[in-house]
N, C-alpha and C positions, 0 to 999 in steps of 0.2 A: 472410614472415612477417606475421601479421595485426597491424595496429596497434591500439594499446589504445583502448578507447571513451573514455577521460579522459586527456589528456596535457597534462603542464605548458607554459605558454606563458612564454618568458624574454623579457623586455623590453629593448630595446637601453638605455634609461636605468635605471642600476643601483640608484636611490632608488625605483622603482617595484617592485622585484622584492622583497617585504616577506612572502611566504607560504612556509613550509618544506615541503619534500615528500621523500621517500626515492627517490633514484636507484638502480635496481636496476644499472645498468652499473657506476657507479661506486662501488657499495657505500658510500653516503654522503648526508647530508642536504644539501639544496643549496635554494636559494631561487628563485622565481618570481613572476609578477606576475599570476597565474591560472591558468585551466584551461579547454583545448578539449573540447568533448564530438562525440560522433559518433553520432547519431541517426538510424535511417532508418525512413522513415514507407511502410508497403507499400501504402497506398491512392493516394496521390497520387505514390509512386514518387520521393520526393525525399530526400536525405540532408541533413539538417541538422547544421551544425557551429558553434554560438554558441560564445562565448567569455566567460566570467564572471570576473569578478576578486575571487574568494574563496578561502579555504582550503580544504585538501584534504577535510576533514571536510564542510563546506557541499556541496561540488562532488558528493561521494559520495550525498548526501541528494537532491540534486537531479538527480543521473543516476538514481537508484532511483525517485524519483517519476514522471519523464519516460518511464521504461521501462514503470512502472505502468499510465500513461494510454495508452501505445501498445498495451500487451496487452489493455486493455480495449476498445480502439477510439475512444476518447474524443480523437480527433485534432484537432477543433475547438480544446479546451481546451488541448491539448498545443501547438499553434500559436500561440495567444494567451501562453502561458507563455514561449515561446520567443523570442517577439518582445515583449518586456517595454520595449523602447525606445518615445520618443514617436512616433505614428502621425500626427499632424497638427502644422502650423505653429504653432498656439496652443499646443499643449502642449509642443513645443520650447522656444518662447519663456517659459513658466512654468518649464521645467527650468532655462533659461539665467539667470532672475532668480533663482532659488533658489540658483544656483552662484556667481553674482559677487556676491550678498550676504555671501560668506564672505570673510574675511581670509586673504590668503597672504602668503609670504615677498615675492614678486614686487610685490605689491600691498597694503600694510599697511593702507590706508584702504579702504572700500567704494567703490564707483563713485558719481560723482554723480548728482543725481537726472535731469540733463540728458541723461545718457547713456542712461539708461533710456527716457527719453521719446522720444529719437530712435530708437531700437530699435524700441518699441512703435510709434510713426507710420510707420516702413518697412514692418512687418509689416501693419498695418492697411491700407496703401495698397496693398500687393501683393494682399493677400485681397479687396479691394474690386474689383480690376480684373479678377482671376480669376474670382471668383465673381459678377461683376456686381452688386456692392452689396449682396448677400443676407445679409452678416453670417455666412456660414457659413466655417469652416475648411479650409484646403487640405491634403489628404493630402500627406505629403513624398514619397512613391513617385511622385506626377504631377507634381512640380516638375521639369521637364526644361528645356533649351535653348531648345525651342520655346515653352514656356510663357513663359520670362522675355523672349524675343524679343517675343511678343505683348504683354506687359507694357510694354516699353519703349516699343514703336509707340503704342500706345493712350494713354501718359502724355504722350508727346511730341504727339501728336495734341490734347492736351488744353491745349496751351500750357504745360507744367509746364516750367520752365529745366532745364537739363542740369546743372547744379551740383546742384540737388534730387534728380535722377534719379541721379546718380552717388553721392550720399549714401545714397540708399535702397539702391543696389547693395552699396554698401561695408559696410553695416549687417547686410545680409542675408548676406555673406559671413563677417563676424564671428561671425554666429549660427551658421551651419553649421559653421564651423571649432570653435567652443567645443561643437558635437554631437560633431564628429568625435574631438576630444581625449579626450573622456569615454566613447567607445564608445557614444555612443546612435545614431550614424547611420555610414554609411560612405563616403557620397560628397557633395562639395560642388559642384553645379552652376554656383555663383554664381562659383568661383574660375576659370571658363573663359571668363567674360565681360569684355571689354575696357571701359574707361570712357569715356563719349564726350569728345571734345575740345571744350575750352572756351577762347574767346578770352581772353586775360589782358587784365584792366581795367588802365588808366593809373594809375600812382602819382599818389595825391592828396597834394599839398605846400601847407602851409600859407604864405600871403605875409606879408610884413611887415604889410601893412594887416591883414590878417585876423587875425594874431596880436594886432595892437593893440585890434582890436574885442572879441577874446575876453577880453581883459585889461580891458577897460572893464566887461565884464559881470561880470568875476571878478577885482577888484582885490585888491592887497596887503591882507591883514586880513580879507579875507572869508572864508567858511566853508571855501570848498572849492579856495581859492588853492594850499595846501601840496599836495594831491591834483594839480591840474593841474601845478605846477612840479615835482613828482616824475616825472611822465611824461615832460615835455619834458627835463628835465635828465639823468635815468636812460636814456631810451629803452627803458621797460619794456614788456613785452606785457601784455595785460590781466589776466592772471591773476597776474601778478608782483608786483603790488601789491595785490591783492586777498585777502581772508580767504578759505581757511586757511593761505596760502601765506607771504604776509610777516608776521613777527611781531616782536615787540618784541626776544626773544631771539635774533633772527638778523642785530640791527643791534648790532654791536661797536663802541661809541664809542671806547674804549681802542685797539683795533688799527686803527679807521679804514676798516672795511669794511662793506658792505650784502651779506647772501649772498641773492642773488635765485634762485629755483627755477625751473628749466628742464625741458624736455621728458625724458623718460627718467631722471627722478629726478636729475638733475644740477644742479649749483648754479653760479653766476656771481658773483664777488666783485668787488663795485663799491665804488672807493673813496669815501668820504664827504668830499665837498667843504665849503669852510665855510660857503657859502650852503645847502646840503643839510642841514647840521648845525644851523644855526638853525631851520631850517624844522620839522626832526623834533622839536627840543627843544621848540619853541613848540607842536608838536602834543601832545607827552607832557603840557603843562601844560593845555593847550586841547582835549581829546577832540572828536572829531567828532560823536559820538552823544550826542543829548540824554539827560539823566538820567533820564528818566521810560520812554526805549526801550531802557534797556542791559540785554544779555543777559549771563547768567553769563560767559562768555568773552570778551567785547568788549574788556577792558581788555589783553588779550594782543596784539590787532592794532592797527598805525598806523592802517588804513584797513580798520574791520570793516564791509564790505560785501564781497557776492560780485563777481566779475568782470562779470556781466550786470548787476547794479544799478549799479554805476560806469559802464557803458558807455551803459545805455539810460533810466536815471534822472537823471544828473549830467552826464556830459560832453556827450553828444549833444544834450540840450536846451538845454545852454548854448550849442553850436556854434549851434543853430537860433535862438535868441533873438539871437545877434551876426550873424545873416543868412548863416551858411555852411551850405548846406543839403545838401551833398554829401559831407561829410566823416564819418569815423568816429574812433573811439578810436584804432585802430591807425595811424591818417594823422599821430596825433603823433608815433609812433616815426620814420616816414619824415622828418617835419619836423626832427626833432633830429640826423638823421644828415646831411639835405640842409644845414642851416645850418653844421653842422660844418666840411661840404668847400667849400661854395660861398661863404658869408658870411665864414668866420673861417680859410680857406685852408688847413685840415688835409689831408694825403694820404688817399687812399681806403685805404691800409694801416693809417692811424692810425685811421682810423672803425672798420674792421673789427674793430681790436683793442678800441677803446671800447666797442663794443656786443656783443662777444663771438661773433661770426660765427667758423666753422672755416673758410670758404672767403670768398675777396674776391670770387668770381663772385656769391654770393650777395647781398653788398653792393651790387655794381653793378646787376645786374640788376632786384632787387626791392626796393630801399629808395631808392636814391640819385635824385632827380628831376634833370631837365636844367636849367642854368643859364640860362634864358631870356634875361634881360638881357646876360650875356655873349654869348650868340649875337646879340643884337640888335646889341651894339656891334660884334664881330667882321664882321657883315653889312654894318654902315654904313661901317665902316673899309675894307671890300674894295668897296664900291659908290663911295665918293670915290676910291678909289686908280684903278679901271677909267675913272669920267669924267674924271679927269684924265689919263688915258694916251689917252682917245678926243679931249679937246680939243686934246692936245700936236699931233696930225697937222694941224689947221687945214685938214681937207677935202684935204690934197694927198695924191697917191698915194703909197703906202709902197714904197720898192725891196725887193725881196725878197733875202734874205739868200744870198751865193754858198755 
């Protein structure tokens, strides 16, 4: 039996089946996600089977137009209409920017400008290497594993960091996955590329002396003292205290909790300590933003700055002024956890619960620094014990145990 030229496509995801069609086998109306066509080109002897996510009426109009083009011999126009997806990397990027600007149930807010900027940077870097800096766009059909391997070797030869290269590969993988989910392309060659191994950097923990220097630059009563103390007390990540994540309506003084946003749209309830409550109440009476620079929604946030602004314009310059040259904002989180365990004597399990980690291994491997002073003390005690043991022999031969 010959297969019909227009066949319905049933998606595995029920919510995608939104178009109705008449099923002659079951003698009833059913739903599908679109229709698959079967068109034969006698010149190139190629059978095209495109899938369009449209209703049956539109599918029938498309099929009749394509058959008419094939009958008139206008096969070039037919191929253009059948391959209406993006043909170059730049067009795929433009399609991605259009799609991600739409709000969805999974992402109620549009993506941040930094995400779009990183995607554009990755695409420009790839096209500059492949096209030799000519400013041309790369055709999607030419993006192969060999071309990606060439891109990686050239970037490494240009002394590009492996972390940067991994970021570019990750962004390109996301871009191609977006095209596959929307039926724009069929293959993602970047999904088959492994990331480069990167040596783990040592956790930077601020010492007691460095904290005193930091508080000399930012003493109690100064403009950003409440911001610095909030990061040190709560151990919050950069974005968790920044705009638009931490809001005044997310701080419940009656119940005594602050709701800090986490990844994957989860929240962590952090108890409001008396010291933290004093800081927040003082901050509500004395906002950080100057009256001349207030934006319409700034009064909704305790710290009306983005995470990048807090890190680059406030905390890191403060550290550099105090003579701390190699620390970052995230090191305040590590310092908070290390002080709880090493200086205040809390167990690792208590520290894990305090910060909200799902596994104690994450707390131990990535956040807790070594207690150097305790190690020096232990080494000194062991050295004195061995020296006393050596002196006790007085140079006399020691009899072997029987």
